[in-house]
N, C-alpha and C positions, 0 to 999 in steps of 0.2 A: 561510700565512706562515710558513717556518721560522725558527726562531731561532738561534743560532750552534751551528753542528754539526761534528759528528767525522766523516768521510766517509771512503768506501772505494770503489774504483771495479772493474769489472771484469761480464762475462755473468753468473757464478755461476749457469750452466745445470744445473741436477740440485740445487742447494743440498747438494751430498753432503758425507762427513766432511771432506776436504781445506777446503770452503769455508764447515761450519761452527765451524771451528777459529777460521778468519778474522773471521765474523761476531761469536764472543764475544768475541773482545778486542778488537771494535769499540764493542762494546754498553758492555764493560767500560772500556773507556777515557773513553767518553762519560759515564757515569753517573758516573764519577769526578772528572770536568769539569763536572758538571750541565749537559751540553751533549745536544742532540739526537743519535739515531746514525742514519745516512743510508748506505743504498748507490744510487750512480749507474753506471744502466745504459743501455743505448743498444737501440733499436728500432725498426726491422729490423734484424738482425743488419749488421754493416757490411760483410762479404760478400756478402750478397742485394743492396746498394747498387752496391758498387762493380765486386764482377767479376760483376753479373747472376748470382749462382749462388742460385737458386731451389731447390735440393734440399738445403738444409742443412736438416738436421731436428733440435730440441731436446728435450730431457729434459721440459722445462716449459714450460707453457704461460704468459703474462706474467701471471696470475690464479695458478695454481699456485705459482709463485715468489714471489709477495708475500705469501701464505698459510703459507708453511714460513717465508720470512725473517722475517715476524712472531712464531710462535711461537718464536722464540729471542730476543724483546725488541725487535730493530730497529723505529726510531720511524718511517722510513717509506723506501719504493723509491721513488726518482725515476729513471723513464724518459725519456729525454730522446731524442726521434724525431731517427734517422740520417738526413740527405739528404747531399746532392754539396754545398750550402751550407755543412753543419755540418761536412763533413771538410775543408771549405776553410778554416775558422779556423786561425789561426797559434796556436801555443802559449801565447804570451800572450794573445791573443784568447778562448781556451778559459778558461784560469786566471781573468782577469777576469771573463767575462761569465758563467759556467757556477760555478767553485768557491767566488767572492769575492760576486758578485754575487746571482744568484741562491741557491747552499746554503748563503752565510754560514760557509765552512768555517774553522774553527780550529786544524784538526788534520787530514791524511791521511794514511791508510793505504795503502800501495802495494806492489806488488812489485818486486822489484829490478831486474826487466830491463822495467818498466811503458815504453812510448813513446807519445805523445801528439802532437797538434798537425798540423799541414798534414805530408803528407806522413812523419808519427808520426817527424817529427825533432828533439824533444826526449824527453830521457830523465828519471830519478829524480832525478840533478845539479843538471838546469836546475828540477826544480818545486822542489828546496829552496832555489836562488834565487831563486824567484818568491815562496818562502814569506817569506823576510827581507823582500824590498818590499812584499811584501801582508799581511803578519802573520799567517799561518799556520805550523804544523809539521810536517812530515815525518817517518812512523816506515818503516822499510823491512821489508819481506816476506820471509824467508830465500829462499834458494834452493832449499835443502831444502821450504818449505811450497808453493811455488810449482811446483816439480816433482811435488810429490802430488798438487795439483790437475788438471794437464794431465794425468798418469796416471789417475785416477780417474775423469777426464771419459772416459776412451779405453774404458777399460776397461766403465763403465757402458753407453756406445752401444754396444760388440763385444758385451757379454752380452745386452741388449734383442734386438738384431739376430740375435742365436742362439738367443733363447727361452730364455737361462741367468737366468730373473729373481730367482732366490736371488741369485746372486753379485750382480746388480745392485743388491737390497735392501741387500744387506751393506754396498756400499758409500757408497748414499744414507744407510744407516742410519734409513731409514723405508721404507714401502713406496712401489714404484712407480704411479702413480695415470693413470688415462684419467677427463678428464671430456669432458661432453658435454648433448646435448637428447637426450631418449626420443623416437624417432618411429616412426611406424608402419611395420611389415616387410610380408613375405608373408602373414604370419599362419602359418606350414606348423608350427611349434612345438606353436602353439594344436591343431592337429589330430591329433599325438601326444602331448597330455598333459604337453607341456613348452614351455608360455608364456614367449616370451622380453621382454625389453627391448630394442630397438636403440639403440644409442649412436649422435649424430650429432654427429663433433668440428668444430667450426666451423674451428679452426687449421690450415691446410694444413702449416705448419711444423711439428707435434707429431709426434714419434719414436712410430710404431706397432711395438710387438715383434714377431716371428716369427709366422708363422698358426699355430694349434693351439688346443688347448683346456686354459684357463687355471682352476686354482680361484682365486675372489674372492671380494673383502667390501666391500660398503659400508653407510653409517650414514645409514638412512633412517628421517625420523621420530624422531630421537634413540634409533634399537633398530642392533644391530649385525646384518645379514643377510650370511648368505654364500650363493655359487653358483658356477655355471661359466659360463664366458666363450668363447665361440669367435670368434675372429678368421679370417678369410677369405673363402672364396667361394663356400659353400652348394655343392660340386660334386656333391653327390646330386640335387639339384634344379635343377642346371644353372646356376647361380647367376652372374651376368654382372659383379657390381661386388663390391668388397672391405666385407664388414659388419662391426659389433662387437656381438655380441649376446649377453644376459646373462639365464641362468634361475635365479632366485633360488629357494633352497628353503625349504619353509615359509612363503612371499609371496605375498599374492592383489590385494593393493593396486595399483589402476590409476596407471601411472607418465607419461602417455603427456604429452608436451609441458612435464615437468619437466626440471629440472637436476639431473642424479645423477653421481658422483664415485664410480670403483670403483677399489679398491686390489687390483692382481696379487701374487697368493701364491705358487703355483707353478703350474707348467705338465705338463699330463699328458700330452698326445699332441699328434702331429701331426691334423692334418686330412684325412681319408680321404674318398673316393668310394665311399660303400655302394651295391649293388646296387638296395636299395629302402627304403622309406621304414621300413618293419618292421625291418631290418639296422640303419639310423639309430637306432632306438626301442631298441633290444636295448644298442647300446653306451654311450648315453648313460646308459640305468641301471646299467651296471659303471661309467661313470665318477661317476657318483652316490654311489654306493657306496664309493668310491676317495674320494672328497671329502667324506664323512661319516666316513668312518674315520681320514681325515686331522684333520678338523677337532675331530675328539673326540680325539685325541691330540696336539695343540696347546693345546686348553682348558686 
């Protein structure tokens, strides 16, 4: 059960630099009032429900988002199921049922252009009026900060789709990650002495960066382990399905059926179709030398 709260509302996909500024404000305000800090978000994405747009890809899964938000001191991420019935709540029903009864909001931090309620027909001025009725205050996020959030999200998605992981990471202020379960693959990597962990991502809404080879890092058993990751179709062996495979350097443990989170650091090259497995193995050796040189320069 939540105690009295300070609340902000939004998708917060990526929890990037623009979002982080708002979250820090939220957490500081909650501390000063000795209240809990809450981010209210909705899932599935409203466009998935109202426009049947299943092609939306998000920077974070819910679990990734929650972990990042809590690293900034957030008390709780509340994920409200977004359904057609929920979308039909009037503005006052939303305020009374969600903000007041469910979240016990005492202070709401919200964008100047925020709209809510059925047909999104209520705005921040309406929220301030409801605040007077239901005993909570409203703080406005400036146009500049709202624009920064929107621009950053677009730039991050574009960068990831283009394979520009370094630009994405700069806007995120942390390393973009892929999280999943390690499953059995075809075992071809093992035959050329480059065994791989095949990462299966359950969430079909997760944005997968451009195909290619990346330098990556994971924390396994409290140790940082670097590696090379291939996203793509393994054209050299006539692969039919997109896979995400990681070869970790100087690492031998069995990872099958374990959860794995991989941070992407740099894109090395495009995926290439080689004439033979020997040619592929030779290229992987070159990739490995590049990766080791890069890591040694970063450390």
